[in-house]
A tleap script that builds the chain and sets N, CA, C and O, in Angstrom:
source leaprc.protein.ff14SB
mol = sequence {
  NMET ASP GLU ALA PHE LYS THR ALA LYS GLY
  LYS GLY THR LYS PHE ILE GLU ASP ASN ILE
  GLN ARG LEU LYS ASP GLU TYR THR THR GLN
  LYS ALA LYS ASP ALA ALA LYS ASP ASP THR
  LYS LYS LYS ASP ASN ASP ARG LYS ASN ILE
  ALA GLU PHE ARG LYS ALA ARG GLU ASP ILE
  GLU LYS ILE LEU VAL ASP LEU GLU LYS THR
  TRP SER GLU SER LYS ASN TRP ASN LYS PRO
  CTRP
}
set mol.1.N position { 35.393 6.229 14.651 }
set mol.1.CA position { 36.379 5.819 13.678 }
set mol.1.C position { 36.017 6.328 12.283 }
set mol.1.O position { 36.896 6.573 11.457 }
set mol.2.N position { 34.729 6.484 12.028 }
set mol.2.CA position { 34.308 6.999 10.729 }
set mol.2.C position { 34.832 8.417 10.500 }
set mol.2.O position { 35.224 8.778 9.390 }
set mol.3.N position { 34.830 9.207 11.568 }
set mol.3.CA position { 35.314 10.585 11.457 }
set mol.3.C position { 36.818 10.620 11.169 }
set mol.3.O position { 37.287 11.456 10.397 }
set mol.4.N position { 37.567 9.710 11.793 }
set mol.4.CA position { 39.014 9.631 11.546 }
set mol.4.C position { 39.283 9.254 10.093 }
set mol.4.O position { 40.179 9.815 9.462 }
set mol.5.N position { 38.514 8.310 9.562 }
set mol.5.CA position { 38.674 7.917 8.160 }
set mol.5.C position { 38.348 9.088 7.239 }
set mol.5.O position { 39.070 9.354 6.277 }
set mol.6.N position { 37.264 9.780 7.540 }
set mol.6.CA position { 36.843 10.908 6.715 }
set mol.6.C position { 37.931 11.989 6.685 }
set mol.6.O position { 38.229 12.547 5.629 }
set mol.7.N position { 38.519 12.278 7.844 }
set mol.7.CA position { 39.589 13.270 7.930 }
set mol.7.C position { 40.819 12.811 7.150 }
set mol.7.O position { 41.400 13.585 6.389 }
set mol.8.N position { 41.212 11.560 7.339 }
set mol.8.CA position { 42.388 11.025 6.644 }
set mol.8.C position { 42.171 11.017 5.133 }
set mol.8.O position { 43.072 11.364 4.369 }
set mol.9.N position { 40.988 10.624 4.712 }
set mol.9.CA position { 40.690 10.585 3.279 }
set mol.9.C position { 40.728 11.999 2.694 }
set mol.9.O position { 41.264 12.213 1.606 }
set mol.10.N position { 40.160 12.952 3.419 }
set mol.10.CA position { 40.163 14.340 2.956 }
set mol.10.C position { 41.571 14.896 2.831 }
set mol.10.O position { 41.908 15.535 1.834 }
set mol.11.N position { 42.393 14.651 3.846 }
set mol.11.CA position { 43.776 15.137 3.813 }
set mol.11.C position { 44.583 14.442 2.720 }
set mol.11.O position { 45.371 15.083 2.024 }
set mol.12.N position { 44.389 13.140 2.570 }
set mol.12.CA position { 45.105 12.393 1.536 }
set mol.12.C position { 44.716 12.839 0.141 }
set mol.12.O position { 45.570 12.995 -0.732 }
set mol.13.N position { 43.425 13.042 -0.067 }
set mol.13.CA position { 42.929 13.489 -1.362 }
set mol.13.C position { 43.485 14.867 -1.700 }
set mol.13.O position { 43.952 15.094 -2.816 }
set mol.14.N position { 43.436 15.779 -0.746 }
set mol.14.CA position { 43.961 17.124 -0.969 }
set mol.14.C position { 45.459 17.077 -1.279 }
set mol.14.O position { 45.930 17.782 -2.171 }
set mol.15.N position { 46.203 16.255 -0.551 }
set mol.15.CA position { 47.645 16.138 -0.761 }
set mol.15.C position { 47.954 15.695 -2.193 }
set mol.15.O position { 48.785 16.303 -2.867 }
set mol.16.N position { 47.290 14.647 -2.650 }
set mol.16.CA position { 47.546 14.127 -4.000 }
set mol.16.C position { 47.141 15.151 -5.055 }
set mol.16.O position { 47.898 15.414 -5.990 }
set mol.17.N position { 45.953 15.728 -4.910 }
set mol.17.CA position { 45.481 16.680 -5.911 }
set mol.17.C position { 46.353 17.937 -5.954 }
set mol.17.O position { 46.623 18.467 -7.032 }
set mol.18.N position { 46.791 18.411 -4.793 }
set mol.18.CA position { 47.685 19.576 -4.761 }
set mol.18.C position { 49.007 19.272 -5.458 }
set mol.18.O position { 49.531 20.112 -6.190 }
set mol.19.N position { 49.543 18.087 -5.237 }
set mol.19.CA position { 50.834 17.744 -5.832 }
set mol.19.C position { 50.728 17.451 -7.321 }
set mol.19.O position { 51.662 17.742 -8.069 }
set mol.20.N position { 49.628 16.890 -7.764 }
set mol.20.CA position { 49.419 16.728 -9.209 }
set mol.20.C position { 49.379 18.106 -9.863 }
set mol.20.O position { 49.995 18.322 -10.906 }
set mol.21.N position { 48.655 19.033 -9.250 }
set mol.21.CA position { 48.572 20.389 -9.799 }
set mol.21.C position { 49.934 21.074 -9.776 }
set mol.21.O position { 50.284 21.785 -10.718 }
set mol.22.N position { 50.703 20.869 -8.715 }
set mol.22.CA position { 52.042 21.461 -8.621 }
set mol.22.C position { 52.942 20.948 -9.746 }
set mol.22.O position { 53.672 21.720 -10.368 }
set mol.23.N position { 52.884 19.643 -10.000 }
set mol.23.CA position { 53.680 19.072 -11.088 }
set mol.23.C position { 53.241 19.628 -12.438 }
set mol.23.O position { 54.077 19.932 -13.289 }
set mol.24.N position { 51.931 19.761 -12.633 }
set mol.24.CA position { 51.432 20.324 -13.886 }
set mol.24.C position { 51.911 21.764 -14.058 }
set mol.24.O position { 52.344 22.158 -15.141 }
set mol.25.N position { 51.829 22.541 -12.983 }
set mol.25.CA position { 52.265 23.938 -13.052 }
set mol.25.C position { 53.758 24.047 -13.337 }
set mol.25.O position { 54.195 24.937 -14.066 }
set mol.26.N position { 54.528 23.148 -12.765 }
set mol.26.CA position { 55.982 23.227 -12.894 }
set mol.26.C position { 56.497 22.674 -14.223 }
set mol.26.O position { 57.513 23.147 -14.733 }
set mol.27.N position { 55.814 21.684 -14.789 }
set mol.27.CA position { 56.372 20.993 -15.956 }
set mol.27.C position { 55.538 21.042 -17.230 }
set mol.27.O position { 56.052 20.687 -18.291 }
set mol.28.N position { 54.282 21.461 -17.180 }
set mol.28.CA position { 53.475 21.406 -18.398 }
set mol.28.C position { 52.987 22.768 -18.883 }
set mol.28.O position { 52.295 22.844 -19.898 }
set mol.29.N position { 53.327 23.828 -18.188 }
set mol.29.CA position { 52.888 25.154 -18.607 }
set mol.29.C position { 53.730 25.650 -19.784 }
set mol.29.O position { 54.777 25.086 -20.101 }
set mol.30.N position { 53.259 26.692 -20.405 }
set mol.30.CA position { 54.008 27.282 -21.515 }
set mol.30.C position { 55.355 27.813 -21.028 }
set mol.30.O position { 56.348 27.761 -21.754 }
set mol.31.N position { 55.385 28.318 -19.806 }
set mol.31.CA position { 56.647 28.812 -19.234 }
set mol.31.C position { 57.677 27.684 -19.151 }
set mol.31.O position { 58.851 27.886 -19.461 }
set mol.32.N position { 57.234 26.499 -18.734 }
set mol.32.CA position { 58.142 25.349 -18.646 }
set mol.32.C position { 58.590 24.914 -20.038 }
set mol.32.O position { 59.753 24.561 -20.237 }
set mol.33.N position { 57.673 24.939 -20.992 }
set mol.33.CA position { 58.031 24.566 -22.361 }
set mol.33.C position { 59.051 25.548 -22.939 }
set mol.33.O position { 59.987 25.145 -23.630 }
set mol.34.N position { 58.866 26.825 -22.653 }
set mol.34.CA position { 59.819 27.829 -23.130 }
set mol.34.C position { 61.184 27.660 -22.463 }
set mol.34.O position { 62.219 27.840 -23.105 }
set mol.35.N position { 61.184 27.316 -21.176 }
set mol.35.CA position { 62.446 27.123 -20.448 }
set mol.35.C position { 63.211 25.914 -20.967 }
set mol.35.O position { 64.425 25.825 -20.782 }
set mol.36.N position { 62.519 24.989 -21.613 }
set mol.36.CA position { 63.153 23.768 -22.112 }
set mol.36.C position { 63.661 23.907 -23.548 }
set mol.36.O position { 64.184 22.945 -24.112 }
set mol.37.N position { 63.517 25.077 -24.138 }
set mol.37.CA position { 63.990 25.288 -25.506 }
set mol.37.C position { 65.491 25.552 -25.505 }
set mol.37.O position { 66.010 26.296 -24.673 }
set mol.38.N position { 66.170 24.927 -26.454 }
set mol.38.CA position { 67.625 25.086 -26.569 }
set mol.38.C position { 67.950 26.468 -27.132 }
set mol.38.O position { 67.237 26.991 -27.989 }
set mol.39.N position { 69.018 27.033 -26.642 }
set mol.39.CA position { 69.490 28.335 -27.111 }
set mol.39.C position { 70.984 28.214 -27.395 }
set mol.39.O position { 71.786 28.041 -26.477 }
set mol.40.N position { 71.350 28.304 -28.657 }
set mol.40.CA position { 72.752 28.119 -29.047 }
set mol.40.C position { 73.651 29.241 -28.536 }
set mol.40.O position { 74.874 29.104 -28.556 }
set mol.41.N position { 73.075 30.333 -28.085 }
set mol.41.CA position { 73.862 31.454 -27.582 }
set mol.41.C position { 74.329 31.232 -26.144 }
set mol.41.O position { 75.207 31.945 -25.659 }
set mol.42.N position { 73.751 30.259 -25.471 }
set mol.42.CA position { 74.099 30.009 -24.068 }
set mol.42.C position { 75.334 29.125 -23.961 }
set mol.42.O position { 75.730 28.460 -24.918 }
set mol.43.N position { 75.925 29.134 -22.782 }
set mol.43.CA position { 77.114 28.317 -22.520 }
set mol.43.C position { 76.746 26.838 -22.549 }
set mol.43.O position { 75.587 26.466 -22.369 }
set mol.44.N position { 77.763 26.000 -22.780 }
set mol.44.CA position { 77.539 24.554 -22.873 }
set mol.44.C position { 76.907 23.984 -21.612 }
set mol.44.O position { 76.022 23.132 -21.695 }
set mol.45.N position { 77.348 24.440 -20.450 }
set mol.45.CA position { 76.800 23.934 -19.193 }
set mol.45.C position { 75.318 24.295 -19.060 }
set mol.45.O position { 74.512 23.480 -18.612 }
set mol.46.N position { 74.967 25.527 -19.455 }
set mol.46.CA position { 73.567 25.945 -19.417 }
set mol.46.C position { 72.735 25.131 -20.400 }
set mol.46.O position { 71.607 24.741 -20.097 }
set mol.47.N position { 73.295 24.879 -21.573 }
set mol.47.CA position { 72.578 24.083 -22.578 }
set mol.47.C position { 72.368 22.655 -22.087 }
set mol.47.O position { 71.332 22.048 -22.355 }
set mol.48.N position { 73.352 22.122 -21.369 }
set mol.48.CA position { 73.225 20.776 -20.803 }
set mol.48.C position { 72.097 20.749 -19.769 }
set mol.48.O position { 71.292 19.817 -19.749 }
set mol.49.N position { 72.041 21.768 -18.916 }
set mol.49.CA position { 70.974 21.853 -17.913 }
set mol.49.C position { 69.600 21.985 -18.568 }
set mol.49.O position { 68.627 21.392 -18.104 }
set mol.50.N position { 69.527 22.753 -19.635 }
set mol.50.CA position { 68.270 22.911 -20.368 }
set mol.50.C position { 67.846 21.575 -20.970 }
set mol.50.O position { 66.670 21.216 -20.916 }
set mol.51.N position { 68.786 20.842 -21.538 }
set mol.51.CA position { 68.476 19.531 -22.129 }
set mol.51.C position { 67.989 18.550 -21.062 }
set mol.51.O position { 67.059 17.781 -21.304 }
set mol.52.N position { 68.612 18.577 -19.889 }
set mol.52.CA position { 68.174 17.702 -18.795 }
set mol.52.C position { 66.774 18.074 -18.333 }
set mol.52.O position { 65.953 17.195 -18.070 }
set mol.53.N position { 66.493 19.374 -18.232 }
set mol.53.CA position { 65.158 19.822 -17.838 }
set mol.53.C position { 64.133 19.423 -18.895 }
set mol.53.O position { 63.031 18.991 -18.560 }
set mol.54.N position { 64.497 19.569 -20.179 }
set mol.54.CA position { 63.577 19.199 -21.257 }
set mol.54.C position { 63.218 17.718 -21.176 }
set mol.54.O position { 62.052 17.352 -21.327 }
set mol.55.N position { 64.215 16.869 -20.938 }
set mol.55.CA position { 63.978 15.428 -20.813 }
set mol.55.C position { 63.083 15.140 -19.608 }
set mol.55.O position { 62.134 14.362 -19.709 }
set mol.56.N position { 63.382 15.761 -18.478 }
set mol.56.CA position { 62.563 15.562 -17.273 }
set mol.56.C position { 61.138 16.041 -17.515 }
set mol.56.O position { 60.183 15.379 -17.108 }
set mol.57.N position { 60.987 17.189 -18.177 }
set mol.57.CA position { 59.659 17.745 -18.457 }
set mol.57.C position { 58.847 16.803 -19.337 }
set mol.57.O position { 57.665 16.573 -19.085 }
set mol.58.N position { 59.477 16.267 -20.359 }
set mol.58.CA position { 58.782 15.335 -21.254 }
set mol.58.C position { 58.391 14.059 -20.519 }
set mol.58.O position { 57.283 13.552 -20.699 }
set mol.59.N position { 59.295 13.539 -19.692 }
set mol.59.CA position { 58.996 12.322 -18.926 }
set mol.59.C position { 57.850 12.549 -17.945 }
set mol.59.O position { 56.944 11.722 -17.838 }
set mol.60.N position { 57.894 13.659 -17.238 }
set mol.60.CA position { 56.856 13.941 -16.245 }
set mol.60.C position { 55.519 14.185 -16.929 }
set mol.60.O position { 54.477 13.791 -16.406 }
set mol.61.N position { 55.535 14.824 -18.076 }
set mol.61.CA position { 54.294 15.063 -18.815 }
set mol.61.C position { 53.627 13.729 -19.183 }
set mol.61.O position { 52.406 13.602 -19.097 }
set mol.62.N position { 54.425 12.745 -19.590 }
set mol.62.CA position { 53.888 11.418 -19.913 }
set mol.62.C position { 53.381 10.708 -18.660 }
set mol.62.O position { 52.321 10.081 -18.676 }
set mol.63.N position { 54.144 10.812 -17.580 }
set mol.63.CA position { 53.768 10.152 -16.329 }
set mol.63.C position { 52.483 10.756 -15.762 }
set mol.63.O position { 51.657 10.037 -15.200 }
set mol.64.N position { 52.312 12.060 -15.906 }
set mol.64.CA position { 51.125 12.722 -15.366 }
set mol.64.C position { 49.835 12.176 -15.967 }
set mol.64.O position { 48.817 12.093 -15.278 }
set mol.65.N position { 49.868 11.808 -17.230 }
set mol.65.CA position { 48.677 11.240 -17.872 }
set mol.65.C position { 48.257 9.964 -17.146 }
set mol.65.O position { 47.087 9.792 -16.805 }
set mol.66.N position { 49.216 9.074 -16.915 }
set mol.66.CA position { 48.919 7.825 -16.202 }
set mol.66.C position { 48.549 8.085 -14.749 }
set mol.66.O position { 47.644 7.447 -14.210 }
set mol.67.N position { 49.240 9.010 -14.122 }
set mol.67.CA position { 48.962 9.332 -12.722 }
set mol.67.C position { 47.543 9.863 -12.557 }
set mol.67.O position { 46.825 9.436 -11.652 }
set mol.68.N position { 47.136 10.779 -13.413 }
set mol.68.CA position { 45.784 11.328 -13.317 }
set mol.68.C position { 44.728 10.260 -13.590 }
set mol.68.O position { 43.681 10.247 -12.942 }
set mol.69.N position { 44.991 9.372 -14.533 }
set mol.69.CA position { 44.046 8.293 -14.828 }
set mol.69.C position { 43.914 7.366 -13.623 }
set mol.69.O position { 42.803 7.029 -13.215 }
set mol.70.N position { 45.034 6.960 -13.063 }
set mol.70.CA position { 45.021 6.074 -11.900 }
set mol.70.C position { 44.362 6.757 -10.713 }
set mol.70.O position { 43.582 6.131 -9.994 }
set mol.71.N position { 44.662 8.022 -10.500 }
set mol.71.CA position { 44.083 8.745 -9.370 }
set mol.71.C position { 42.571 8.884 -9.535 }
set mol.71.O position { 41.835 8.739 -8.559 }
set mol.72.N position { 42.098 9.159 -10.736 }
set mol.72.CA position { 40.652 9.306 -10.935 }
set mol.72.C position { 39.916 7.996 -10.662 }
set mol.72.O position { 38.754 8.008 -10.254 }
set mol.73.N position { 40.589 6.873 -10.885 }
set mol.73.CA position { 39.975 5.571 -10.615 }
set mol.73.C position { 40.009 5.206 -9.134 }
set mol.73.O position { 39.189 4.409 -8.677 }
set mol.74.N position { 40.938 5.775 -8.384 }
set mol.74.CA position { 41.110 5.324 -7.004 }
set mol.74.C position { 40.823 6.375 -5.937 }
set mol.74.O position { 40.891 6.059 -4.749 }
set mol.75.N position { 40.507 7.599 -6.309 }
set mol.75.CA position { 40.356 8.628 -5.283 }
set mol.75.C position { 39.110 8.462 -4.423 }
set mol.75.O position { 39.043 9.036 -3.336 }
set mol.76.N position { 38.148 7.715 -4.862 }
set mol.76.CA position { 36.935 7.489 -4.064 }
set mol.76.C position { 37.010 6.180 -3.306 }
set mol.76.O position { 36.027 5.442 -3.244 }
set mol.77.N position { 38.156 5.884 -2.733 }
set mol.77.CA position { 38.370 4.636 -2.013 }
set mol.77.C position { 37.507 4.569 -0.757 }
set mol.77.O position { 37.185 5.584 -0.140 }
set mol.78.N position { 37.152 3.357 -0.408 }
set mol.78.CA position { 36.298 3.121 0.752 }
set mol.78.C position { 37.126 2.724 1.957 }
set mol.78.O position { 38.315 2.424 1.849 }
set mol.79.N position { 36.478 2.730 3.094 }
set mol.79.CA position { 37.156 2.313 4.325 }
set mol.79.C position { 37.610 0.868 4.187 }
set mol.79.O position { 36.879 0.035 3.650 }
set mol.80.N position { 38.813 0.565 4.669 }
set mol.80.CA position { 39.309 -0.808 4.565 }
set mol.80.C position { 38.716 -1.744 5.613 }
set mol.80.O position { 39.014 -2.938 5.589 }
set mol.81.N position { 37.897 -1.252 6.524 }
set mol.81.CA position { 37.316 -2.115 7.546 }
set mol.81.C position { 35.816 -2.113 7.487 }
set mol.81.O position { 35.167 -2.792 8.283 }
savepdb mol mol.pdb
quit
């Protein structure tokens, strides 16, 4: 049973860390910040989409701080039995 826990913990840890990195790559890079800049030359619908992305990017950037803090405190969890 120890081996099953070790495997599950390894897979779970990798899953969380990969997805935190994916979110960081998608929403906190300079490319994402540039994509969230308003451009008055674009159509209204495009500007609306940019504004929605900017809001989502800002929200996710704030959430990532808490997520990383919580994950760093809990990633070394022990067996529940």
